[in-house]
C-alpha positions, 0 to 999 in steps of 0.5 A: 091238217091244222086249217088255222096255219094253213098258208095260202101256198099250202091252201093252193098246192092243195088245191091244184092236187084236186084238179081246181080250175086254175084261173079260178086258183089264181081268182081266189089267190089275187085276193088273198085267201088262206086256209082260214079264209077260205072256210070263211069265204064258204059260208058267204054265199053272195061273195064265194057265188063272185069269186066262183061263179060255177057252181060244180067248183064251189061244191068241189072246193067245199067237199076239199075243205071237209075231207082235208082239214077236218069234219064239218064239225069242226070247220064250223066250229072255227068259222063264226058264222057257225059259231057254238054257243056256251054257257056263261056267269050272271057277271057275264049277262049282258042286259044291252037293248041293242039288237043288232047282234055280231054272228061271233057273239054268245048269247047262252043262259046260265044253267044255273039261272035257267034251271035247264040246258042252256038255250042255244041260239041256231046258226040260222038265226044269226046268220038270217039277222045278218042278212038282213042288214041292208045298205042304206039307199042312198049310200051315205059317206063315211063322215070323219077321218083321222087326221092323217088321213083327213089332212090329206083329203084336204091337200088332194094328195093322198096316196100309197099307206094312207089311201089303204088306210083312209079305205080301211077307215071307209070299210070298218063305217060301211061294216056297221052298216051293213056287214054281209053286202052282196056284190052290188051293194059293194060296187054302191060303196065304191062307188060312192067313194070314187065320186066323193073322192076322184083321186080313189078311181082307177086312170083310164078304166069304164069300171073306175071303181072296181080297184076299190070294191076289190078292197073292200070286199077283201077288206070284209072278210078279214074283218069276218076272218076269226083270229085263231089265238081266240077260239074259246073267247069269240066276241063280235067284230063291235067290241075290237077295239080300234083299227091301229094305223100300223095293222096288217092288210091283205092289200097291198099282198106285201104286208111288211111295209119295211121290207118292201121299202127296202126293196123297193131302195135296193131294187133303184140303187142297183139300177142306178150302177153300171152294170147292174146284177140282173139276177138281184133286180129280178128278185127284188122285182118279182117281191116288190111286184104287188105292191107296185101294181097295187101302187100302179092301178089305185094312183092317177099318175101320169105314165111319165111320172110312173117311169120317175117312180119305177126308173128301172121301167125305162128299159125292156127287159124290166118292162117284160118281166113285170107284164109275165109277172102280171100274165105267165112266164112263157106269156112273151114266147107264146106271143112269137110263136102265135105272130109266126103262125098267123103271119103267112095267113095275112096277105100282103104286097111283099115278103119284108119283116114289116109287111105283115103288120102294114097289112092288118093295120089296112084291114082296120081301116074302111071310110072314115076311119081310114087317116085315123093314126094307126098304133105305130109311126114308121119314120125314114132312116134320117128321122131324129127320134128326139124330134118324133118324141117332141112332136108326139101328140097322144098320151097313150103309148106308140111304138115309133119304127124307124127304116133301115137306110140300106133296104126299104121296108127292113125297120132296125129300130123300136121305140115306145113313145108316151105323152112327149116322154121316149119310155124306152127302146125296143132292144134287140128289134124285131118287129113282133117284139115289138108289138109285145112290147107295145101291149106289155106298156098298156098293161104294166102302165094301166092304160086303157087302149086308144080309142082311134078305131085302127089303134084300137082294132091293133092292141085287141089283136096283140092281146085276143090273138096273140096272147089269146086273153079275150077283152070283155072291157071294149063295149062295141067291137070295130067291125073291121076288126070282127071282119078281119079276125074272122077272115084269118080264122078261115084261112087256117081252118082251111088250111088245117083241113088241106093238111089234113088231106094231104097226109090221107087217112090214118090206118090201122098199121100205122097207128 
């Protein structure tokens, strides 16, 4: 198989066939890894460790590359860190005294001049020179940008394509200082940029530099990636012409901006129709997903502005589709199943559908947290949703529940509300549908969980117990939350043990 023509989908298929863990594959392909960049990644040990922490998995991926694509010597001839030297004519000899040698620059003496076979420079020597160039301390800020980027920085209005252009120019500046950064150096670059230019910061995140760091890391890999059309004439990156404003970048993954704009425009047009075609809507949302996620996660925009930009997020069906694209297509089904499994073990005073939610919220409260607001609010049937929205004081999404006028404790309507705005109604309402829609809103709009203990505890419960995804962003989880989860786990374990005992031992005749 020709490695230079191996597409992302082919590499993914091969890794799946060799039973590489799914989370490792997702980590690689979130960064746009294709055949060539996978080989480049293997040679970049620090970056390889960052994306694939398990040493056994790294060795397995190396073996797959060797077996599937070519012999190691053939792979080495493609990877720029292992470029072998070749003879050149005397007119091509450089007399420059610059010692900053690019990893792909050829430096061989001609046999005619030396009277001996070409003197090959060892790969380890070139790699050593590359590794020796470390990021200066303190980390400098890019001194200049192109006029278009500079004007937007002055106006503090940089976003979209100009933001990526600014990051590309910054990456080129940092690459000249340190061609092979460590993960900590990537973080230092990202921090200095985000501190200087706050419009690059992630919204409501502790690690506000994480998206910028990931972009710089991917951009460096793109720069180091060799051009398959020029294998015979590999040159140093420092010799390349300036990056064009129209250069294709891997972030956002939709590289064709014209196609994205066309698809996004078609999506909005279809949504405005009285009866939009759901199949067309779904396909267009899938096609524009990667670019849209990159926009939302990097732009410091209020939630209601995001809804104005992407009006289809005012409907539950498209919020849940976006949530599934961000996680997996079975996430809603799995969360409903887990809620139904846990509900019998949540002690409650009555058997109404809302009772487990009220009961678990009470378990998250004690002492000074007793009066703090929850992630949901319950109103009687006479309440007007417009009045509720106008009095909403929370910037994060909250679940508003309206009781039935017939049966107390029976919820008939649910809404997601934030920033004095009704985001969307939870149609075909049930309590678990409302909770899933609430969690999906935080994911889709890229918002941190509330700081109030009861609300934070419920969001952690939804993510960790229903969704099954550990939360690593919360430095200290509430004690009442941990106590509640431990009690639930004990009840589940006891129930499973009792069920096993009631079935009795399995006899050989039964097998």
